[in-house]
N, C-alpha and C positions, 0 to 999 in steps of 0.2 A: 675544495668549490663550497659557496656559500650554500647554504638552503632556503630559500622564499619560496611562499606561494602563490601560486599563478594570481592572476586578474580577474575578477568577475567574467571579464569577457572569456579569457581562454578557459570558464568553467562553465561556461553559458551552454549547458547538453542540453538539446532537443530527445536525444535520442529518436532521431525519427531516420527515415528511410538511407540519409548519406552519411551516418555512424559507421565509422571504418570496422569490414568484418577481419574478422580470424585471419591472423595473418601465421600463428603458430606452424610452428615444424608439424609434417602432414604423418607423421611416423605415430601407430599405434603404441600405446603403453603395453604391448602385451609382458615386458617381462620385467616391468615393476609390482614393487608389492604397494602396499597402503600406505605405509609408512614415506615411502620414496614419493609419493604422488603429490604431498604437501612439506616437501624437502627440496623443491627448485623450480621457479618460476615456468622453466619449460615442460616440466613433465604436469603440473598443473594444466597447464594451454591445452598442451596435447590432448589431456584427459577432457578436459571441456569440449575439444574440438571432435574425440570418441563419443561423447552424450548428443553433441549437436546433428553428426553426423546420421546415428540412430535416430534422430527424432525428440530427443527428450528437450532439450532448452531450441533456443534460437539461434540462427549467425548474429543477431542484433545484441543478445546476451553474451556470448563469447568476444562480439568487438567490443561490446565496454568492459570486459577484464582485460583485453589487450590494449584498449585504451588508457585504464586506471596504469597497467605497467610502464607504457611510453610515458605516462605524466611523471609519475615516479625517477626513473629513469631521469628523464630531464631535469629534475631536481639534484641528482647525484642522490636518489637511494633507491636503496636495493630493494625492490620490490617483494613482498612478500607475499608466500603462495594462498595463504589464507585467507589474504585481504583480495587476492585475485578471485579465489572460489567464493566469497561473499558476495562480493559486487556483481558477479556471472549471477548467483543466485536472487539478490535482491532484484536483478533486472527479468528476471524471471516470474517473478512473483508480480512487477509491474506487468508483466504480459497476462497476467491471470485476472488481474483486475484488483491484485493486491496495492497499497500504499507504501508499503513497507515492508519488512520483514524481522520478526521478532525472534533472536538468537537463541531466546531459552528456549520457544517453543520449538525452534527447528531441532535442535540438540537434545530435546526429549522426544520427538516423532519425525524424522527429516523426512521420512516417509510418504506420512499423511500431511506435512505442510507443503511439501512441494509437489506432493500428488506423481512423484516420480519415482520409480519408470513408471509410464502413463499404462491402465489399465488396457489399451486397445494400442500397442505399439503401432507406429509409422509406418509404412510399407517403405523404406528406404533403399532396399536394395543388399541390405547387409548380406554376406555370408554367414552360415553355421557357425564357422570357428568365431567371428568378429561378430557374432551375439556370444557367444561363450565366451570372450575376454571383457562382456560387461559382467559378467557373473562375478560377484566380490568386490565391485566398482561403483554401485549405487550409491548415491547421497548417504543415505544411515548409515553404510559401511565405512565410509571416508569418512566421517563425522562420528564412530564408535566411540573415537577415543581423544576427542577434542573436547575440552570442558571450556567452559560461558567466559573463564577468567583467560582460555588462552584466544578467545576470540577478541573480547572487550580489549586486551594488549595490545596483539596484534592492529586492530583497528586505533587505537589511540594513536599509537606509533609510527601511524602512516602521515605524511604529508595530503592521501590524497581523501583523508576524512574529516572533518572538523566536529565543532558542536552545532555548528550554525552561525559562530559570531564571527566567521572569517569565511572566504569565498571557498570551497570543496566541492568535489563532484559527490561525493558522499558525506551524508551526515548521523551520526552515532545520537540518539537521544536514549541514553536509559540504555536498555538492551532492545531497541528497536534502531534498524541501518534502513536508512534511506535514501533516494535518489534524491537530490538537494531542490530538484523542481518540484517531487512531490510535498517534501518538508516544506518547502514555501506556499504550496497550494494549502496545506493542512495549517500552517499559522494564521496563513488570512483566514479561514473560516474559521478558527478557535476566537480570532479578535474581532471578528465578525458579531460573533455568536456573546463574546464578551462587552463589546457595545451595547447592544440590544439588552442585555440583563441589565446592563447598570443603568439604563432609562426608566423611571416609575410608569409603572402601566395606570393609566385612567381607570380601569377595569379591576383594580387589585381591591378597593374598596366594594363590599358587596354592598354595603349600603347607598351608593353614589347612583346619581340618576341615571347614569351610563351604563352602570351593571343591573339597574331594571329594566333598562331598552333590553337592555343583553337579553335578561328571562324571559320577557316579553316576547321578543324574537324570536326563541329558541323554543318555546312552548307552540309559536305558530310554524315552527318548520318541520317540529319531529312531535308526530301523536300518536306517540308507540304505547302501548296499552300494556307493556313489559313493565314488570315492578324496576328495574333497571335498565334505562335508556345508555348502553355505552357510546354508544354514537355521538345522543346529545351531551353526555359527560365528556368526550372529548372533545367537542365545539367550545363547550364552555371553559374548561381546561384551556386550553389551546388560547381563546381571546382574552383570558384573562392573565399570560406570560407574554413578556415579550419572545419568549423562544418554545416551541414545542415540537416533539416527532411523533407522527400517528403510522401507527405499526397494526400491520395487519396481516393474515394471508390472503389469497386469494379469494375474490368472491364475498368479504367480511366488511366492505362498504367504504373505503377510504377516502377514492372518489367523490361519493357520495357527503362523506365526513366534509371533505376540504368545501366541497361546494356550498352545501350547507353553512360553513365557517365562516366563507366569504360572504353568503348571504346576510349573516346577523351581527358580522361586522359593518357592512354597508346600512345595516339596521340604524346600529347605531353611530353612524356616520349619517343621518338623516333621511335614510329611505326605508321605506316600510319592506318588510322582509319578504310581501308577496310579490313586489314590483323587482325589488333585488334579485329574486330565486328565478326569474324569468330569464 
């Protein structure tokens, strides 16, 4: 059978509510040891189903792993259990607000990276014996004998994974594994930043008229008596660069700094800082 990659439309995965949910066998993998759990796709799916039942991962995560298996089988490829596991864990990380999963970090401390098992177990109605069956099958224990080279080899050998140059539902970039959609988002953001950095800044020359206007505006907007006014400094640096990141904990004045930055830039554009700051 020829092995060709799916088209972009076939791999346009949004991972929304309509993603297929896990259809793996529902039997509990009680009799398996950890080495078996990554030996056959059925066993890996059964374990993922057990994690889902315990509330550790979402139906969406197990469904995504199942989808990867189906796509691989359609291509005439034997699904790799490790690829299915990593696909589910990548989806799990997306659900936690991460755009990818770093495989090196995962293997270094899977429990901390994945926050699994959760500190507060979900009320799933599992029996005591079912809860006991999860002992020894935590992600960190399952991955304890897996090497980074094992992960990279399995992923690089799968038609469900690419480097981003061809359509595939998963993208491997170095040691980072992405859902393709989030990899594309990150690429677009990076391209936008690079385009901004490539443009000259009219405020780069401290002797220019625009820089003098900026300095005057900042002096009017910030009247701190402190030796170093870090909000003023942040505004100056942000204004003179095409890209900047302003960070700080709660109550440190990030919003005030951004408001004053906009006022200063409006002053440079021709408005007085007093009027712009209203």
